[in-house]
gemmi code that builds the backbone of each chain (N, CA, C; Angstrom):
import gemmi

chains = {
    "A": [
        ("MET", (72.815, 6.776, 26.816), (72.508, 7.449, 28.082), (71.103, 7.153, 28.626)),
        ("PRO", (70.047, 7.103, 27.787), (68.721, 6.829, 28.358), (68.693, 5.490, 29.103)),
        ("PHE", (69.506, 4.547, 28.637), (69.541, 3.256, 29.321), (70.109, 3.408, 30.722)),
        ("LEU", (71.149, 4.238, 30.843), (71.798, 4.432, 32.147), (70.846, 5.076, 33.142)),
        ("THR", (70.116, 6.127, 32.698), (69.187, 6.790, 33.615), (68.101, 5.813, 34.058)),
        ("GLU", (67.657, 4.990, 33.125), (66.621, 4.019, 33.468), (67.126, 3.034, 34.527)),
        ("ALA", (68.400, 2.615, 34.329), (69.010, 1.694, 35.288), (69.120, 2.343, 36.657)),
        ("ILE", (69.475, 3.623, 36.695), (69.603, 4.336, 37.978), (68.244, 4.416, 38.659)),
        ("VAL", (67.216, 4.728, 37.866), (65.859, 4.822, 38.432), (65.445, 3.486, 39.036)),
        ("ILE", (65.709, 2.398, 38.311), (65.303, 1.075, 38.811), (66.055, 0.726, 40.093)),
        ("VAL", (67.353, 1.012, 40.118), (68.144, 0.729, 41.333), (67.622, 1.557, 42.503)),
        ("PHE", (67.279, 2.817, 42.232), (66.737, 3.679, 43.283), (65.412, 3.110, 43.815)),
        ("LEU", (64.535, 2.684, 42.901), (63.233, 2.141, 43.313), (63.402, 0.837, 44.100)),
        ("LEU", (64.377, 0.017, 43.659), (64.637, -1.233, 44.381), (65.094, -0.937, 45.805)),
        ("GLY", (65.988, 0.028, 45.929), (66.492, 0.404, 47.262), (65.376, 0.954, 48.124)),
        ("LEU", (64.547, 1.811, 47.517), (63.415, 2.398, 48.246), (62.468, 1.304, 48.723)),
        ("GLY", (62.147, 0.368, 47.822), (61.251, -0.732, 48.177), (61.840, -1.582, 49.281)),
        ("PHE", (63.136, -1.878, 49.157), (63.792, -2.751, 50.132), (63.807, -2.119, 51.522)),
        ("LEU", (64.199, -0.834, 51.585), (64.335, -0.182, 52.895), (62.977, 0.209, 53.475)),
        ("VAL", (62.225, 1.028, 52.721), (60.949, 1.535, 53.245), (59.918, 0.407, 53.354)),
        ("GLY", (59.851, -0.417, 52.290), (58.886, -1.521, 52.289), (59.152, -2.506, 53.419)),
        ("GLY", (60.435, -2.848, 53.611), (60.797, -3.782, 54.685), (60.454, -3.212, 56.049)),
        ("PHE", (60.744, -1.915, 56.221), (60.442, -1.261, 57.492), (58.943, -1.256, 57.764)),
        ("ARG", (58.173, -0.918, 56.734), (56.721, -0.852, 56.890), (56.135, -2.226, 57.190)),
        ("GLU", (56.722, -3.255, 56.559), (56.192, -4.594, 56.791), (56.428, -5.043, 58.232)),
        ("ARG", (57.623, -4.797, 58.727), (57.914, -5.172, 60.116), (57.000, -4.422, 61.080)),
        ("ALA", (56.779, -3.128, 60.784), (55.900, -2.316, 61.635), (54.473, -2.875, 61.604)),
        ("HIS", (54.041, -3.309, 60.418), (52.687, -3.841, 60.291), (52.534, -5.135, 61.086)),
        ("PHE", (53.536, -6.021, 60.978), (53.468, -7.277, 61.734), (53.422, -7.023, 63.233)),
        ("LYS", (54.197, -6.033, 63.684), (54.205, -5.702, 65.100), (52.832, -5.222, 65.534)),
        ("SER", (52.243, -4.345, 64.713), (50.932, -3.797, 65.049), (49.868, -4.895, 65.004)),
        ("LEU", (50.011, -5.858, 64.085), (49.059, -6.975, 64.017), (49.121, -7.804, 65.299)),
        ("ASP", (50.344, -8.134, 65.732), (50.528, -8.917, 66.959), (49.888, -8.222, 68.159)),
        ("ARG", (50.138, -6.906, 68.227), (49.652, -6.132, 69.369), (48.115, -6.104, 69.383)),
        ("ARG", (47.526, -5.822, 68.186), (46.066, -5.691, 68.137), (45.372, -7.034, 68.295)),
        ("GLU", (46.004, -8.105, 67.780), (45.393, -9.426, 67.934), (45.292, -9.810, 69.408)),
        ("ALA", (46.293, -9.411, 70.168), (46.291, -9.710, 71.611), (45.122, -9.003, 72.298)),
        ("GLU", (44.734, -7.821, 71.774), (43.628, -7.066, 72.380), (42.285, -7.781, 72.219)),
        ("TYR", (42.166, -8.577, 71.141), (40.879, -9.231, 70.875), (40.904, -10.705, 71.253)),
        ("ASP", (41.744, -11.025, 72.233), (41.894, -12.396, 72.712), (40.587, -13.024, 73.189)),
        ("ASP", (39.678, -12.179, 73.696), (38.460, -12.699, 74.335), (37.376, -13.074, 73.330)),
        ("ILE", (37.539, -12.717, 72.055), (36.526, -13.064, 71.051), (36.919, -14.368, 70.369)),
        ("GLY", (36.052, -15.376, 70.498), (36.344, -16.676, 69.904), (35.958, -16.695, 68.433)),
        ("ILE", (36.756, -17.370, 67.606), (36.473, -17.455, 66.169), (36.354, -18.919, 65.768)),
        ("ALA", (35.338, -19.224, 64.948), (35.203, -20.578, 64.414), (34.699, -20.476, 62.984)),
        ("ASN", (35.007, -21.469, 62.167), (34.414, -21.452, 60.826), (33.347, -22.537, 60.694)),
        ("LEU", (32.712, -22.819, 61.812), (31.611, -23.787, 61.806), (30.327, -23.098, 61.383)),
        ("LYS", (29.487, -23.851, 60.672), (28.262, -23.259, 60.138), (27.153, -23.133, 61.176)),
        ("THR", (27.121, -24.046, 62.130), (26.051, -23.986, 63.120), (26.587, -23.482, 64.449)),
        ("VAL", (25.810, -22.612, 65.065), (26.209, -21.979, 66.313), (25.852, -22.884, 67.485)),
        ("ASN", (26.798, -23.054, 68.373), (26.566, -23.852, 69.577), (25.549, -23.189, 70.497)),
        ("ASP", (24.742, -23.983, 71.137), (23.831, -23.501, 72.165), (23.014, -22.282, 71.709)),
        ("PRO", (22.178, -22.447, 70.679), (21.461, -21.290, 70.115), (20.477, -20.631, 71.091)),
        ("GLN", (20.102, -21.376, 72.159), (19.126, -20.806, 73.101), (19.669, -19.578, 73.836)),
        ("SER", (20.975, -19.550, 74.046), (21.541, -18.449, 74.831), (21.980, -17.260, 73.976)),
        ("VAL", (21.627, -17.296, 72.666), (22.035, -16.194, 71.786), (21.069, -15.023, 71.927)),
        ("GLU", (21.633, -13.842, 72.178), (20.775, -12.664, 72.286), (20.635, -12.001, 70.919)),
        ("TYR", (21.762, -11.971, 70.181), (21.768, -11.247, 68.922), (22.778, -11.888, 67.978)),
        ("ALA", (22.419, -12.000, 66.689), (23.360, -12.492, 65.686), (23.290, -11.594, 64.462)),
        ("GLY", (24.425, -11.225, 63.920), (24.429, -10.344, 62.750), (25.685, -10.516, 61.924)),
        ("LEU", (25.558, -10.112, 60.658), (26.677, -10.279, 59.718), (27.722, -9.173, 59.912)),
        ("VAL", (28.998, -9.545, 59.867), (30.079, -8.559, 59.828), (30.961, -8.854, 58.611)),
        ("VAL", (31.353, -7.786, 57.910), (32.191, -7.926, 56.713), (33.338, -6.924, 56.802)),
        ("ALA", (34.500, -7.308, 56.337), (35.641, -6.386, 56.313), (36.529, -6.672, 55.110)),
        ("ASP", (37.103, -5.612, 54.557), (37.999, -5.742, 53.401), (39.384, -5.229, 53.757)),
        ("CYS", (40.352, -5.699, 53.015), (41.699, -5.143, 53.123), (42.420, -5.323, 51.785)),
        ("VAL", (42.990, -4.250, 51.286), (43.772, -4.312, 50.041), (45.213, -3.961, 50.378)),
        ("ILE", (46.140, -4.850, 50.048), (47.549, -4.599, 50.381), (48.417, -4.845, 49.149)),
        ("ALA", (49.409, -3.991, 48.975), (50.327, -4.116, 47.848), (51.720, -4.499, 48.331)),
        ("THR", (52.465, -5.206, 47.485), (53.875, -5.478, 47.806), (54.710, -4.268, 47.420)),
        ("ASP", (55.949, -4.247, 47.879), (56.825, -3.165, 47.445), (57.565, -3.571, 46.165)),
        ("TYR", (58.257, -2.604, 45.607), (58.928, -2.800, 44.318), (59.990, -3.894, 44.395)),
        ("PHE", (60.741, -3.894, 45.481), (61.838, -4.864, 45.615), (61.306, -6.297, 45.638)),
        ("LYS", (60.264, -6.507, 46.435), (59.723, -7.860, 46.558), (59.131, -8.357, 45.249)),
        ("GLY", (58.477, -7.411, 44.549), (57.921, -7.772, 43.252), (59.018, -8.181, 42.285)),
        ("PHE", (60.113, -7.443, 42.338), (61.254, -7.712, 41.477), (61.874, -9.069, 41.820)),
        ("ALA", (62.056, -9.293, 43.124), (62.674, -10.537, 43.583), (61.829, -11.742, 43.191)),
        ("SER", (60.500, -11.581, 43.287), (59.655, -12.735, 42.972), (59.587, -12.984, 41.467)),
        ("ALA", (59.903, -11.960, 40.674), (59.970, -12.172, 39.225), (61.107, -13.149, 38.914)),
        ("PHE", (62.227, -13.042, 39.655), (63.336, -13.991, 39.495), (62.933, -15.368, 39.988)),
        ("ARG", (62.236, -15.378, 41.125), (61.786, -16.632, 41.725), (60.885, -17.385, 40.751)),
        ("ASN", (60.164, -16.610, 39.968), (59.251, -17.198, 38.999), (60.010, -17.996, 37.941)),
        ("ILE", (61.238, -17.589, 37.668), (62.056, -18.307, 36.693), (62.634, -19.568, 37.319)),
        ("LEU", (63.127, -19.426, 38.549), (63.814, -20.547, 39.208), (62.854, -21.542, 39.845)),
        ("GLY", (61.676, -21.086, 40.213), (60.720, -21.954, 40.904), (60.998, -21.975, 42.398)),
        ("GLY", (60.077, -22.548, 43.159), (60.256, -22.627, 44.608), (59.255, -21.750, 45.337)),
        ("GLU", (59.423, -21.686, 46.639), (58.481, -20.926, 47.461), (58.688, -19.425, 47.275)),
        ("MET", (57.560, -18.708, 47.103), (57.639, -17.252, 46.966), (57.332, -16.629, 48.308)),
        ("ARG", (58.380, -16.387, 49.069), (58.194, -15.918, 50.430), (57.600, -14.524, 50.507)),
        ("SER", (57.957, -13.675, 49.552), (57.493, -12.283, 49.620), (55.984, -12.202, 49.446)),
        ("TYR", (55.427, -13.074, 48.599), (53.980, -13.053, 48.426), (53.286, -13.729, 49.598)),
        ("GLN", (53.997, -14.673, 50.214), (53.420, -15.359, 51.375), (53.165, -14.362, 52.512)),
        ("THR", (54.147, -13.471, 52.768), (53.933, -12.487, 53.835), (52.852, -11.495, 53.425)),
        ("LEU", (52.750, -11.209, 52.140), (51.710, -10.293, 51.656), (50.322, -10.852, 51.971)),
        ("MET", (50.124, -12.127, 51.663), (48.829, -12.756, 51.906), (48.535, -12.817, 53.404)),
        ("GLU", (49.580, -13.143, 54.163), (49.385, -13.253, 55.612), (48.955, -11.912, 56.197)),
        ("ARG", (49.619, -10.849, 55.768), (49.271, -9.514, 56.270), (47.839, -9.162, 55.919)),
        ("ALA", (47.452, -9.414, 54.664), (46.104, -9.049, 54.217), (45.048, -9.825, 54.991)),
        ("ARG", (45.271, -11.143, 55.190), (44.290, -11.964, 55.895), (44.156, -11.546, 57.347)),
        ("ARG", (45.314, -11.383, 58.001), (45.252, -11.033, 59.424), (44.612, -9.678, 59.636)),
        ("GLU", (44.921, -8.732, 58.737), (44.331, -7.397, 58.845), (42.808, -7.459, 58.652)),
        ("ALA", (42.360, -8.231, 57.667), (40.916, -8.335, 57.408), (40.204, -8.964, 58.603)),
        ("VAL", (40.801, -10.014, 59.187), (40.171, -10.665, 60.346), (40.153, -9.718, 61.538)),
        ("LEU", (41.230, -8.931, 61.685), (41.262, -7.956, 62.778), (40.137, -6.938, 62.657)),
        ("ARG", (39.861, -6.525, 61.429), (38.775, -5.560, 61.222), (37.426, -6.159, 61.543)),
        ("LEU", (37.291, -7.465, 61.255), (36.063, -8.170, 61.651), (35.916, -8.122, 63.162)),
        ("LEU", (37.018, -8.403, 63.854), (37.001, -8.409, 65.317), (36.627, -7.028, 65.851)),
        ("GLU", (37.176, -5.975, 65.220), (36.842, -4.607, 65.628), (35.347, -4.361, 65.511)),
        ("ARG", (34.778, -4.783, 64.372), (33.344, -4.576, 64.144), (32.512, -5.400, 65.119)),
        ("ALA", (32.980, -6.606, 65.409), (32.263, -7.461, 66.362), (32.254, -6.818, 67.747)),
        ("ARG", (33.398, -6.240, 68.128), (33.492, -5.573, 69.422), (32.525, -4.398, 69.498)),
        ("GLN", (32.427, -3.629, 68.386), (31.509, -2.485, 68.336), (30.060, -2.919, 68.545)),
        ("MET", (29.745, -4.127, 68.037), (28.383, -4.637, 68.188), (28.162, -5.259, 69.552)),
        ("GLY", (29.214, -5.376, 70.325), (29.102, -5.998, 71.640), (29.114, -7.509, 71.572)),
        ("ALA", (29.528, -8.068, 70.419), (29.526, -9.523, 70.258), (30.786, -10.118, 70.884)),
        ("ASN", (30.691, -11.386, 71.291), (31.881, -12.034, 71.828), (32.244, -13.331, 71.123)),
        ("GLU", (31.544, -13.619, 70.022), (31.894, -14.808, 69.248), (31.720, -14.524, 67.759)),
        ("LEU", (32.564, -15.136, 66.954), (32.418, -15.053, 65.498), (32.263, -16.469, 64.956)),
        ("TRP", (31.186, -16.692, 64.205), (30.924, -18.009, 63.637), (30.962, -17.945, 62.117)),
        ("ASN", (31.254, -19.095, 61.528), (31.273, -19.224, 60.063), (32.149, -18.168, 59.391)),
        ("LEU", (33.367, -18.059, 59.850), (34.306, -17.117, 59.246), (34.673, -17.579, 57.841)),
        ("ARG", (34.584, -16.643, 56.898), (34.930, -16.957, 55.506), (35.959, -15.948, 55.023)),
        ("LEU", (36.952, -16.448, 54.332), (37.961, -15.557, 53.751), (37.968, -15.750, 52.248)),
        ("GLU", (37.941, -14.624, 51.544), (37.946, -14.720, 50.097), (39.021, -13.778, 49.559)),
        ("THR", (39.748, -14.241, 48.569), (40.876, -13.466, 48.049), (40.725, -13.227, 46.555)),
        ("SER", (41.107, -12.045, 46.099), (41.235, -11.837, 44.666), (42.366, -10.859, 44.432)),
        ("ASN", (43.097, -11.042, 43.362), (44.162, -10.059, 43.096), (43.591, -8.963, 42.220)),
        ("ILE", (43.819, -7.722, 42.613), (43.209, -6.627, 41.874), (44.221, -5.967, 40.959)),
        ("MET", (45.478, -6.296, 41.115), (46.480, -5.650, 40.283), (47.600, -6.652, 40.075)),
        ("SER", (47.768, -7.123, 38.869), (48.897, -8.021, 38.657), (50.015, -7.224, 38.004)),
        ("GLY", (51.223, -7.714, 38.167), (52.391, -6.976, 37.697), (52.350, -6.655, 36.213)),
        ("VAL", (51.726, -7.528, 35.438), (51.739, -7.352, 33.988), (50.974, -6.087, 33.575)),
        ("GLN", (49.816, -5.885, 34.233), (48.975, -4.744, 33.853), (49.653, -3.414, 34.107)),
        ("GLN", (50.347, -3.348, 35.231), (50.837, -2.054, 35.688), (52.234, -1.731, 35.176)),
        ("ARG", (52.827, -2.621, 34.431), (54.198, -2.453, 33.937), (55.199, -2.294, 35.072)),
        ("SER", (54.804, -2.670, 36.265), (55.741, -2.696, 37.383), (55.527, -4.037, 38.070)),
        ("PRO", (56.546, -4.564, 38.736), (56.382, -5.908, 39.284), (55.482, -5.988, 40.513)),
        ("ALA", (54.948, -4.854, 40.981), (54.169, -4.875, 42.211), (52.826, -5.570, 42.010)),
        ("VAL", (52.364, -6.195, 43.083), (51.120, -6.941, 43.058), (50.270, -6.484, 44.246)),
        ("ALA", (48.981, -6.365, 44.046), (48.091, -6.030, 45.163), (47.025, -7.100, 45.291)),
        ("VAL", (46.709, -7.490, 46.519), (45.656, -8.479, 46.734), (44.555, -7.887, 47.599)),
        ("GLU", (43.372, -8.425, 47.407), (42.236, -8.001, 48.203), (41.744, -9.203, 48.986)),
        ("VAL", (41.510, -9.019, 50.276), (40.948, -10.089, 51.094), (39.648, -9.590, 51.705)),
        ("THR", (38.601, -10.384, 51.551), (37.323, -10.073, 52.178), (37.041, -11.138, 53.222)),
        ("ALA", (36.776, -10.695, 54.422), (36.426, -11.630, 55.492), (34.981, -11.375, 55.890)),
        ("SER", (34.218, -12.439, 56.091), (32.862, -12.271, 56.597), (32.584, -13.329, 57.646)),
        ("ALA", (31.722, -12.988, 58.583), (31.395, -13.916, 59.659), (30.074, -13.491, 60.286)),
        ("THR", (29.510, -14.382, 61.085), (28.318, -14.053, 61.857), (28.750, -13.761, 63.288)),
        ("ALA", (28.520, -12.528, 63.712), (28.877, -12.137, 65.079), (27.730, -12.499, 66.010)),
        ("VAL", (28.055, -13.109, 67.121), (27.030, -13.571, 68.058), (27.258, -12.949, 69.427)),
        ("LYS", (26.163, -12.423, 69.971), (26.209, -11.900, 71.334), (25.409, -12.836, 72.227)),
        ("ARG", (26.038, -13.270, 73.302), (25.360, -14.217, 74.220), (24.624, -13.461, 75.317)),
        ("ARG", (23.541, -14.084, 75.755), (22.833, -13.577, 76.932), (23.661, -13.934, 78.166)),
        ("THR", (23.804, -13.001, 79.063), (24.607, -13.336, 80.256), (23.697, -13.648, 81.435)),
    ],
    "B": [
        ("MET", (15.973, -5.959, 59.397), (16.473, -7.074, 58.585), (17.673, -7.718, 59.270)),
        ("ILE", (17.563, -9.027, 59.507), (18.676, -9.754, 60.131), (19.486, -10.429, 59.033)),
        ("LEU", (20.792, -10.203, 59.042), (21.667, -10.852, 58.065), (22.658, -11.749, 58.799)),
        ("VAL", (22.763, -13.000, 58.367), (23.783, -13.898, 58.924), (24.368, -14.720, 57.779)),
        ("ASN", (25.587, -15.209, 57.960), (26.125, -16.082, 56.929), (26.115, -17.546, 57.368)),
        ("THR", (25.366, -17.828, 58.427), (25.142, -19.220, 58.826), (23.825, -19.688, 58.204)),
        ("GLU", (23.600, -21.001, 58.214), (22.406, -21.524, 57.558), (21.145, -21.314, 58.373)),
        ("THR", (21.320, -21.166, 59.672), (20.176, -20.891, 60.534), (20.476, -19.632, 61.333)),
        ("ILE", (19.438, -19.006, 61.861), (19.657, -17.853, 62.720), (19.656, -18.354, 64.153)),
        ("PRO", (20.775, -18.266, 64.842), (20.819, -18.790, 66.197), (19.780, -18.099, 67.098)),
        ("GLY", (19.036, -18.882, 67.827), (18.044, -18.329, 68.739), (16.724, -18.008, 68.070)),
        ("MET", (16.606, -18.271, 66.764), (15.352, -17.986, 66.059), (14.979, -19.175, 65.194)),
        ("GLN", (13.721, -19.198, 64.799), (13.258, -20.292, 63.956), (12.862, -19.774, 62.585)),
        ("ILE", (13.245, -20.501, 61.549), (12.875, -20.088, 60.198), (11.505, -20.679, 59.867)),
        ("LEU", (10.542, -19.790, 59.612), (9.180, -20.244, 59.370), (8.918, -20.487, 57.892)),
        ("GLU", (9.527, -19.655, 57.063), (9.224, -19.735, 55.639), (10.441, -19.293, 54.836)),
        ("VAL", (10.733, -20.027, 53.753), (11.837, -19.639, 52.864), (11.251, -18.900, 51.672)),
        ("LYS", (11.721, -17.658, 51.450), (11.140, -16.841, 50.380), (11.889, -16.966, 49.062)),
        ("GLY", (13.144, -17.383, 49.122), (13.909, -17.552, 47.885), (15.207, -16.778, 47.858)),
        ("LEU", (15.922, -16.936, 46.763), (17.242, -16.308, 46.621), (17.110, -14.811, 46.369)),
        ("VAL", (17.927, -14.050, 47.059), (18.001, -12.608, 46.790), (19.454, -12.259, 46.497)),
        ("GLN", (19.644, -11.251, 45.645), (21.001, -10.900, 45.267), (21.144, -9.411, 45.007)),
        ("GLY", (22.349, -8.938, 45.087), (22.633, -7.546, 44.779), (24.035, -7.453, 44.214)),
        ("ASN", (24.208, -6.649, 43.180), (25.568, -6.489, 42.667), (25.834, -5.053, 42.266)),
        ("THR", (27.088, -4.714, 42.181), (27.489, -3.390, 41.735), (28.874, -3.501, 41.107)),
        ("ILE", (29.104, -2.706, 40.079), (30.423, -2.695, 39.442), (30.998, -1.299, 39.601)),
        ("ARG", (32.173, -1.244, 40.169), (32.793, 0.052, 40.439), (34.113, 0.183, 39.702)),
        ("ALA", (34.346, 1.368, 39.179), (35.642, 1.660, 38.563), (36.487, 2.432, 39.560)),
        ("LYS", (37.781, 2.286, 39.427), (38.692, 2.989, 40.327), (38.713, 4.471, 39.965)),
        ("HIS", (38.972, 5.271, 40.957), (39.068, 6.716, 40.785), (40.473, 7.054, 40.298)),
        ("PHE", (40.569, 8.039, 39.407), (41.870, 8.362, 38.819), (42.893, 8.799, 39.870)),
        ("GLY", (42.450, 9.661, 40.763), (43.347, 10.146, 41.816), (43.827, 9.029, 42.711)),
        ("ARG", (42.919, 8.107, 42.999), (43.270, 6.964, 43.835), (44.294, 6.085, 43.125)),
        ("ASP", (44.184, 6.031, 41.803), (45.117, 5.228, 41.016), (46.537, 5.743, 41.154)),
        ("ILE", (46.680, 7.067, 41.166), (48.014, 7.659, 41.292), (48.597, 7.321, 42.661)),
        ("ALA", (47.772, 7.488, 43.697), (48.223, 7.181, 45.051), (48.604, 5.709, 45.157)),
        ("ALA", (47.810, 4.844, 44.497), (48.078, 3.411, 44.546), (49.376, 3.094, 43.813)),
        ("GLY", (49.635, 3.803, 42.718), (50.871, 3.612, 41.978), (52.091, 3.911, 42.832)),
        ("PHE", (51.972, 4.931, 43.658), (53.072, 5.275, 44.552), (53.237, 4.213, 45.637)),
        ("LYS", (52.120, 3.773, 46.181), (52.144, 2.754, 47.231), (52.758, 1.454, 46.731)),
        ("ASN", (52.622, 1.228, 45.429), (53.184, 0.029, 44.832), (54.685, -0.041, 44.995)),
        ("LEU", (55.322, 1.116, 45.143), (56.775, 1.147, 45.278), (57.206, 0.750, 46.674)),
        ("VAL", (56.495, 1.253, 47.686), (56.930, 0.994, 49.059), (56.094, -0.082, 49.753)),
        ("GLY", (55.058, -0.544, 49.097), (54.226, -1.579, 49.706), (53.283, -1.007, 50.743)),
        ("GLY", (52.423, -1.849, 51.293), (51.504, -1.409, 52.329), (50.074, -1.375, 51.845)),
        ("GLU", (49.192, -0.979, 52.741), (47.773, -1.019, 52.428), (47.381, 0.094, 51.465)),
        ("LEU", (46.540, -0.245, 50.492), (45.980, 0.744, 49.579), (44.630, 1.167, 50.145)),
        ("LYS", (44.669, 2.182, 51.016), (43.476, 2.562, 51.778), (42.323, 2.980, 50.875)),
        ("GLY", (42.646, 3.675, 49.793), (41.620, 4.146, 48.867), (40.825, 2.986, 48.292)),
        ("TYR", (41.533, 1.920, 47.940), (40.865, 0.758, 47.372), (40.035, 0.023, 48.415)),
        ("THR", (40.570, -0.049, 49.627), (39.818, -0.712, 50.703), (38.486, 0.001, 50.925)),
        ("GLU", (38.565, 1.344, 50.980), (37.346, 2.144, 51.173), (36.366, 1.921, 50.030)),
        ("LEU", (36.913, 1.935, 48.813), (36.088, 1.744, 47.617), (35.341, 0.414, 47.677)),
        ("LEU", (36.049, -0.637, 48.074), (35.443, -1.963, 48.134), (34.400, -2.046, 49.230)),
        ("THR", (34.724, -1.450, 50.386), (33.780, -1.475, 51.501), (32.485, -0.765, 51.117)),
        ("GLU", (32.653, 0.395, 50.469), (31.516, 1.188, 50.002), (30.666, 0.385, 49.005)),
        ("ALA", (31.349, -0.216, 48.033), (30.661, -0.968, 46.991), (29.948, -2.175, 47.584)),
        ("ARG", (30.573, -2.811, 48.553), (29.967, -3.985, 49.173), (28.683, -3.597, 49.913)),
        ("ARG", (28.754, -2.432, 50.569), (27.563, -1.942, 51.276), (26.413, -1.728, 50.291)),
        ("GLU", (26.764, -1.159, 49.149), (25.768, -0.928, 48.101), (25.134, -2.252, 47.644)),
        ("ALA", (25.979, -3.270, 47.419), (25.469, -4.578, 46.990), (24.560, -5.175, 48.055)),
        ("ILE", (24.954, -5.027, 49.329), (24.146, -5.558, 50.427), (22.795, -4.846, 50.468)),
        ("GLU", (22.823, -3.514, 50.265), (21.577, -2.750, 50.302), (20.612, -3.200, 49.205)),
        ("ARG", (21.163, -3.475, 48.019), (20.312, -3.945, 46.917), (19.720, -5.299, 47.231)),
        ("MET", (20.523, -6.147, 47.893), (20.038, -7.466, 48.285), (18.906, -7.328, 49.317)),
        ("ILE", (19.098, -6.417, 50.270), (18.084, -6.189, 51.299), (16.788, -5.679, 50.672)),
        ("ALA", (16.915, -4.782, 49.673), (15.729, -4.239, 49.005), (14.918, -5.363, 48.356)),
        ("GLN", (15.613, -6.325, 47.759), (14.918, -7.469, 47.162), (14.199, -8.299, 48.216)),
        ("ALA", (14.864, -8.482, 49.342), (14.279, -9.277, 50.425), (13.031, -8.588, 50.978)),
        ("GLN", (13.092, -7.248, 51.038), (11.927, -6.502, 51.541), (10.746, -6.651, 50.598)),
        ("GLN", (11.039, -6.693, 49.297), (9.972, -6.888, 48.314), (9.295, -8.237, 48.488)),
        ("LEU", (10.078, -9.220, 48.915), (9.535, -10.564, 49.136), (8.886, -10.690, 50.518)),
        ("GLU", (8.899, -9.586, 51.255), (8.341, -9.531, 52.608), (9.046, -10.498, 53.557)),
        ("ALA", (10.350, -10.602, 53.400), (11.139, -11.409, 54.322), (11.671, -10.505, 55.428)),
        ("ASN", (12.025, -11.082, 56.567), (12.614, -10.251, 57.616), (14.042, -10.644, 57.952)),
        ("ALA", (14.581, -11.611, 57.208), (15.975, -12.001, 57.449), (16.560, -12.602, 56.183)),
        ("ILE", (17.899, -12.537, 56.071), (18.598, -13.209, 54.972), (19.651, -14.118, 55.606)),
        ("VAL", (19.586, -15.401, 55.266), (20.556, -16.343, 55.829), (21.539, -16.786, 54.739)),
        ("ASN", (22.646, -17.356, 55.189), (23.669, -17.896, 54.287), (24.159, -16.862, 53.270)),
        ("VAL", (24.444, -15.665, 53.752), (24.904, -14.595, 52.861), (26.334, -14.887, 52.402)),
        ("ARG", (26.570, -14.750, 51.100), (27.912, -14.977, 50.530), (28.301, -13.783, 49.664)),
        ("PHE", (29.605, -13.570, 49.557), (30.120, -12.472, 48.732), (31.108, -12.995, 47.712)),
        ("THR", (31.084, -12.407, 46.536), (32.162, -12.692, 45.593), (32.622, -11.386, 44.956)),
        ("THR", (33.854, -11.353, 44.577), (34.426, -10.203, 43.885), (35.046, -10.712, 42.599)),
        ("SER", (34.857, -9.981, 41.505), (35.558, -10.371, 40.292), (35.955, -9.126, 39.519)),
        ("ALA", (37.065, -9.207, 38.844), (37.530, -8.099, 38.020), (36.902, -8.251, 36.635)),
        ("VAL", (36.009, -7.336, 36.306), (35.290, -7.432, 35.028), (36.207, -6.993, 33.893)),
        ("THR", (36.650, -5.745, 33.979), (37.673, -5.278, 33.042), (38.809, -4.737, 33.883)),
        ("GLN", (39.859, -4.334, 33.236), (40.979, -3.774, 33.977), (40.544, -2.482, 34.667)),
        ("GLY", (40.745, -2.431, 35.966), (40.409, -1.225, 36.707), (38.980, -1.151, 37.194)),
        ("ALA", (38.194, -2.214, 36.989), (36.841, -2.225, 37.516), (36.598, -3.543, 38.251)),
        ("ALA", (35.857, -3.457, 39.344), (35.588, -4.664, 40.124), (34.090, -4.833, 40.306)),
        ("GLU", (33.633, -6.068, 40.228), (32.239, -6.352, 40.497), (32.125, -6.959, 41.877)),
        ("LEU", (31.188, -6.451, 42.658), (30.923, -7.019, 43.968), (29.521, -7.587, 43.949)),
        ("TYR", (29.412, -8.797, 44.433), (28.156, -9.514, 44.333), (27.840, -10.119, 45.697)),
        ("ALA", (26.639, -9.890, 46.170), (26.208, -10.465, 47.440), (24.940, -11.260, 47.187)),
        ("TYR", (24.850, -12.441, 47.764), (23.621, -13.210, 47.601), (23.323, -14.019, 48.853)),
        ("GLY", (22.065, -14.352, 49.014), (21.653, -15.091, 50.194), (20.231, -15.592, 50.020)),
        ("THR", (19.721, -16.247, 51.042), (18.364, -16.767, 50.996), (17.485, -15.928, 51.920)),
        ("ALA", (16.429, -15.353, 51.347), (15.500, -14.545, 52.141), (14.538, -15.471, 52.871)),
        ("VAL", (14.357, -15.236, 54.165), (13.462, -16.086, 54.960), (12.608, -15.236, 55.898)),
        ("VAL", (11.562, -15.852, 56.391), (10.783, -15.246, 57.461), (11.154, -16.004, 58.727)),
        ("ALA", (11.660, -15.290, 59.696), (12.118, -15.943, 60.927), (11.443, -15.337, 62.142)),
        ("GLN", (11.373, -16.132, 63.174), (10.758, -15.653, 64.406), (11.546, -16.139, 65.621)),
    ],
}
model = gemmi.Model(1)
for chain_id, residues in chains.items():
    chain = gemmi.Chain(chain_id)
    for i, (resn, *xyz) in enumerate(residues, 1):
        res = gemmi.Residue()
        res.name, res.seqid = resn, gemmi.SeqId(i, " ")
        for name, pos in zip(("N", "CA", "C"), xyz):
            atom = gemmi.Atom()
            atom.name, atom.element = name, gemmi.Element(name[0])
            atom.pos, atom.b_iso = gemmi.Position(*pos), 0.0
            res.add_atom(atom)
        chain.add_residue(res)
    model.add_chain(chain)
structure = gemmi.Structure()
structure.add_model(model)
structure.setup_entities()
């Protein structure tokens, strides 16, 4: 009997991850698209030197973090993928969400400073929770974005 | 104190390089946050508690770096970089470093 209850719990968690996690992910992508459109006017480059330095009024560092976890279902599915090999789509969307969210937060901070350009954008990733440690297949990643926000003299 | 992650400060001139400055901090996760994160692991999504923790810790590392730069009598730090590493399970190290300069 303990095996059966465990199986029921796992099936329940898989269903929860699949339904709620999938819904939340779609909602997040929609919100990312919407917010990215709002910051259309801020240009981003990963170049080290700023163009036309004479017209710069102010330059300052902006940093933003984002930690995102996968749901139970995706973690489970990718455990199978790990055996078969091939592209791990569930982790790909996880990374994309984390990166876009971190860059969006940079843009928010740049807007607060009144800046209209971001130079030398850097993205750094580290996983803070791997499935092995937590005894669950879920994985969480951390993305740190940093850039130099520049405000031009008008 | 002016902080940039570019090699030069746009619109300013670097007069003197004072040297490398750095700041680090190691933070452990909060127990309550761990429980919330465990739940989030089931449905996915952002772990807000951890994001806040990292942002806070990063600010601390930056402040320590700035304190070093002030000791060197610099007024700006250029080429600022960040790294994060997991020291032990459940603890993260945040490290910020850059070059302290006098700019005008």
